[in-house]
N, C-alpha and C positions, 0 to 999 in steps of 0.2 A: 916441093913442100906446098906451094900455092895450089898446084893441081890436086894434091891429096886433101887439102882443106875443103876445096870446092866439091870434090867427090863425096866427102863425108856430109857436107851440108845438103847436097842433092839427095843423098840417101835418106837423111833425116826428114826432109820435106816430103819425100815420096812415102815414107812410113806414116807420117802424120796424115797425109791425104788418104792413104789406104784405110787408116783407122777411122777417119771421118766418114768415108764411104761405107765402111762396114757397119756403122751405127745407123745409117739411113733405113735399111730394111727393118731394123728393130722398131724404129719409130713408126714406120709405115704399118707394121704389124699391129702395134698398139692402137693406131688410129682405126685400122680395119676392125679390130676387136670391138672398139667402142661403137662403130657404125653398126655392127651386128646386133647390138642391143636395141631391138625394135619395141616401141611402145605398143601395148595391146590396144588395138582399135576398138571403137564402140560401134561396130558394124552389126548388121543383122546376121551375117554369116562371117565368121572369123576363120580364115584358112590357117591351119597350124603349120609350123615348120618341121623339118625332119628332127627327130630327137637326137640329142647329143649323147652318144654312147661311149664317150671317151673319158668320163670322169675317172680320174686316177686315184680311186679310193677302194681299198679292199673290203670285202664283205665283213671281215672281222673288225675292221676299223669302223665301218658304218654301225655295226652292232654295238661297239664300244661307245660311240658318240650319240646313239639314239637316246632321246629323252623327251619328256613332255614339257613344252614351253607355252606359256600363256601371254607373253608379252612380245609385241612385234614392232619393228621399226616402220616408219612412214614410207620408206622407199618401196616403190612398186616393182613387182616381178616384170621381166620383159616377156615378149611373145615367145622368144626362144626358150626361156626358162619354163614358162607355163606349158609349152609343147612337150618338153622333156618330162616334166612332172606328170602330166596326164598320161603319156605313154607308159611311164614307169608304173603308174597306178593301175591301169587296166587297158593298155593299148594292145594292138595286134602285133604279135611277134613271130607269127608263122604264116606261110602262104595259104594254109587252110582256114585262116581267119581266127585261130585260137589266140588267147590273150596272155598277158604277162601275169595275170592272177587266175588261179583255178576257180572253177565253179562246178557245183553238183550236176552230174550228167551233162556237162558242157552246156548248161542252160544259158550261160552268159546273161544272167538275170540282173546284174547290177549296172545301173546307169549312174553316171556322175553329172551332177549339175554344178556349174561354177557360178557362184554368187559374188558379184563385184559391185562397185559403185555404179557402173554403167548398166547394170541389169543382171538377169540370170540366164545362163546359157546351158544347153544340153550338149555334152561331149559325144560326138559321133566318131567312134574309134575307127570304123571302117573307112570313112571318108576323110579322116584326120582333120576335123573341123569342129567349130562350136556353132550351134544354132541358137539364136536368141529366143527365149520364151517370153520374157517381159523386160521392159526398161526400168521396172521398179527395183530399187535397192533393197534386197531381201536379207541383207546381213543382220539387221536387228532381229528379224524373225528367227534366223538361225541361232543367234546368240540366246534367244529365249530370255530367261531371268538372269543369266550371267552377263556381266559386262566385259566383253572382249572386243578389242579394236584391232582388226586384221584386214589387210588389203583384199583378201578373198577367202571364201569358204568352199571346200569341195564337199558336196552333199551326196551321200550314197542312197539311192532309191532302188529297191528291188521290185521287179515286175514278175509277179508269181504266175502270170499267164504263159510264161516262156518254158515252164516245166512240162515234161511229157504228160499227156492226158491221163496216164495211169496213176500219177501221184498228184497232179495239179488240184484234184478235188479234195485232197487231204490237207486242208488249210494249216493245221498245226504242224504237220510234218514239213511242208514247204517253207513255212515261215522260219522254222528252225534252220533249214538249209540256207535260206536267204541270209540270215544273220551271220552264219558261218562264212558265206561268200563275201559279204560286206567286210568282215573282219580281215579277209585276205587282202582286199583292196586297200583298206586302211593301213594294214601292215606294210604294203608296198610304198604307200605315201610316206610313212614314218621313216623307212630305210632310205628312200630317195632324199628326203629332207635332211637326214643326218649326213649323207654323202655330199650333198650340195650346200650344206651349212645354212639351211633354212630352219625356221622355227615352226613347230606344229604340235598339235595335241589331238588325240581321238576323243570325240564327244558323242554322247547319245542324246543329250538334252537339246531341245529346240521347240519352237512353237509349231507343232506338227499340223494343227488345224489351219493356221494361217498359211503355211507353206504348201499344204495340199491344195488349197484354193488358188494360191498365186501361181503355182506351177502347173495347174490344170491336170493333176494326177487322177488316174482312173482308180476304180475300186480295187483292181488287181495290183496297184502300186503302193508300196509302203515305204515310209521314211525310216532309215535305220541308224546311220551314223553320219557324222560330219567332221571334217578336219579343217580348221583355220590354218592358213599358210601365209608366211611372210618372211622377210629378213629378220634375223635376230636383233633384238634391241640392245 
């Protein structure tokens, strides 16, 4: 009888110990996930991380959740989140250098400028990095006359010089194609934000004169759209 009681107690203690041990990896995983949230550095060159392609959200669910939102939480996006967002917007998704967003005659005419408190950066999809253009906070210029407070704005600029020589001289034609291409990129941003539960809204209004000067844009470059992005409020 005494041996039976001791055997039962030993089994119980073993089970408790095994349960406690089983919980450790879960806690370690949570800690690892928290460490993976890297603050976006204010460097002249920001190396982006590999995009997270494991979002467990169906296309139909993302379409169902997509909506325009103009209020944003103060919480900043992490480097990992920004990296995935930019890749979804217009990143390289094939070995031949083609993108997640289509472009007329594969001109790849749309550049994305990321405007944050630390400055404005040009997204280099091929090198998977951000290159700082200015340390000035251009978000007020992107807002224009509207009062929007967002952690960042993705500004879409078309470079018309990238079109083939045969059509590049037809300004009205290539501007129309560029607006179409910018719409594809903005659409990708909207779908990704819906899947990741970020807030965003496509906008055409902005202080184009101020931004053209601050971003050192050429005559062949035109500002088309912008998307503020942040956590939902």
